[in-house]
N, C-alpha and C positions, 0 to 999 in steps of 0.2 A: 402148456402143461402146468400152468399156475393153478394152485388149488389150496384149500384149507379145510381142515376137519378137526373137530374136538369132541371127545367123549369122556364121560366120567361115570363112576358108580361107587356105591358104598358097600363094603363087605365087612361085616361085624363092626369094628371101630375104625377100619381103614378107609380112607377116601382115595380112590385111584383116579388120576386125571391123565389123559393122553392127548397131546396136541400135535398136529401134523401140518407142516407148511411146505409147499413145493413151488419151485421156479423152473424156468426152461433150462434144459441142458441136453446135449446130444448123448451123454453117458449117464450112468447112475452115480450120483455123488451124494452119499448118504451120511448124515450126522445123527447119531443116536445118543441121547442123554437119558440115563436111568440110574436109580439108586444102586449103591454098591452091592446090596443084598440080592439084586436081580441080575448081576453080571453073568451067572451061569446060564441064564436064558437068552443072552444077547444074540448069539448066533441064530437061534430059532426065530427071534424077533426080526432080525435082519433079513432072513430068508422070506418071511411072510411079507415084509415091506417090499422087497425086490420083486416078489411074485405078483403082487397086486398093482404096484405103481410102475414097475418096469424100469423107467429112467426119469431123469430130472435131478435138479438139486433139491434134495429132500432133507428137511430138519424135523426130527421126531423127538419129543420130550415126554418122558414117563415120570410122573411124580407120585409119591405116596405119602400121605400125612395121616396122623392119628387123631381122630375126633375126641378121643379120651385125653383130656388135658393132663391127667396124671402120668400119661405115658409119653408126653412130650418132653422136651429139654427141661431139666430141673437144675437147681443150684445145690452143689455139694456143701452142706453146712460144716461138715467135719474139716474140709479143706480150708474153708474161710476161717474157722477157729484156729487152725494151725498157723495160718498166715498172720492173724492178729497177734497171736502169742509171740511169733518170731519178730514181728515189727516192733512190738513193745519192748522186747529184750534188746534189740539193736538200738532203739531210741535211748534206752536207759544207759546202755554200755557206752555209747558214743556221744551222749548228751545231745541228741537230735530232737528238736521240737516236734511234737506230735502234729500229724497232718490235719488240716482243717476239713479235708474232704476224704476221709479214710475209705468211705464206700466206693467212691470213684476209683481210687487206687486199687482196691481189692478186686473190683470187677474186671480190671485189666490183666489180672494175674492168670496164668495158665491153670487149667484143671478145675476152674470154678463151675463152668457150665458143662453138663454131661447129657448126652442123648442116649437113652437106653438102646441097646442093640435089638434090632427087630428080628423076629423069627417068623418066617413065612411058610405056611403049610401048602400042600399040593392044591387044595381048593382055592387058596388065595392066588397062587401062581396062575391057575386056570382063569380066574377072574381078571387078572391083569391082561392076559392074552385076549380074552373076550373084549375088553375095553379097547385094546389096540386094534383089533380087527374091525370094531365098529367105527373108530376114528378113521381108519383106512378106507372103509366103505363110504363114509361121508365125503372124504377127500376125493375118491374116485368118481363119485357122483357129481361133485363140483366140477371136476375136470371134464366129465362127459357133457355136462351142460355147456361148458365153455367150448367144447368141441363142436356142438351143434351150431353155435354162433359162428365159429370159424368156418364150418362147412358152407354156410350161407354166403359168407364173404368170399371164400375161394371160388365157388361156382359163379358168383357175380363177376369176379375179375376174369375168370376163364371165358365167360360169355362176352365180356367186353373185348377180349382178344379176337373172338370169332366175329364180333360186330365190326371191328376195325379191319379184319381180313376181308369181310364182305365189301367194305368200302374201297378196297384196292381195285376191284374189277373195273369200274368206270374209268379210273385213271390209267389202268393197264391198256384199255382200248385206245385212249388218246396217245399213250406212250408208243404203242405199236404204229400208229399213224405217223407220229413225229419221226420215229426211227426210219420208217419206210420213205418218207419224204426226204430225209437227210441222205439216205443211201442212194435214192434216185438222183438227187442233186450231185452227189459225189461221183456217181457212175457216169452221169452226163459229162461232167468235167473231164473224167478220165478217157471217155470215149472220144471226145473231141480232140484231146491231145494225142491219143493213140499210143501212149506210152504205158502199157500195163500188160501183165501176164494173165491171160484169161483163166487158165487153170488155177494159178495161185490166187487170183481174185475170188474165184468160186469157193475155194477151200476156206479162205479167210472169211468170206461171207457166211458160210455154213457155221463155222466156229463162232462167229460173232452172234448169230441168231440163237444158237444153242446156249451160249453163255448168258444171254439176256433173258431167256425164257424162265419164268418163275412158276409155271404150272405145277411141277412136281412139288415144290416147296409149299405151295398153297394146299395141295391135296394132303401131303404128309402132316402139315400143321393141323388141319381140320381133323385128321384121324387121331392125332395125339390128344386133341381136345376131347374127342369122343371117348378115348380110352381113359382119360382123366375122370370123366363122368362115371364110367363103369367101375373104376377102382376105388373111388372116394368112400364108398360104404363098406369096403372090405375091412376085416379085422386086422389091425396092425398095418394100415396102408401107408403110413408116413414115408417110409423109405422108397416104396414103389412110386408114390406120387412125386418124390424128389427126382427119381430117374426120368419120369415122364416129363417133368418140367424142364429138365436138362435138354431133352430131345426137342421140346417146344422151342427152347431158346436157340438151339442149333438151327432150326428151320427159319426162325425169325431173323437171325443174323445173316443167313445165306440169302434170304429174300431181300434184306436191306442192301447187301453187297451187290446184288444183281439189278436192283431197282432202276438205277440211273434215271431217277425221276424225283423231283423235290416233293411232290404231293404224296407219293408212296413212301418216301423216306420219313415224312412227318407221321404217317400212320404206323410205320415200323417203330418209331420212337415211343409212341403211345403204347404199342403192344409190349415193348421191352419194359416200360414203366409198370404195367400191370403184372407182368411176369415176375419182376423183382419183388413186388408186394406178395405174390403167391409164394415165392421161395422163402421170404421172411416168415410168413405164417406157418409154413410147413415144419419149421423148427418146433412148433407147439403141438405137433401131432405125432402120436406113437406109430 
């Protein structure tokens, strides 16, 4: 959800500039800076921003400057004259030498610089809002373009998980054969000794085979990946994709715990790595 947008326009002698910056965040964290004269419109501006950008760490700056130099900050000559008179009187009364840099001293005194109070009419207020909406539109478009890039990356990593899942099958066949040979060997040893409970052995064998079977996990993981494909283009799919990725993680973890095979475990680690990257990127999606 990183984005940037800037818009500006001139209305009469006023130059309006709106700048928007956004970073990733699970919630809406909005900072709005604007001139004191526009404070009555702050709630309206905040609602517009929240409605369009929805969430993220958002910094919005609205500035207004006057292109008419005479309307900008000016120096109060009467105040300066008063300061000069008082300084002269104090110097004479207390026999204080005159300052060699009187101008520098005066410009540090309060009340020298004055900015005329701005008066904004309804048309100007509307122009500010127009500029804000344009900046938000540019920012939202920036974020949508980033979203298209993220979509490509997410689907790529989801496809890698499916690819690794497909590579499990050959190892699973060998795994079944290895388990079968191990069971036959153990069974032969038990039969020769004659010291075992056949019913108990059969129950344990069934439990053992069911515990090691990973067919259901493979099927469910494939279905979750398919659901991921179907959901990614939905409006506001971020949270739903987050839930789907959690389910994918659950199946991958179960598959790993049942694998009992080094080659399958290696593929499980690769799937987990890709899934973690998917989860990190989902923080960038609404």
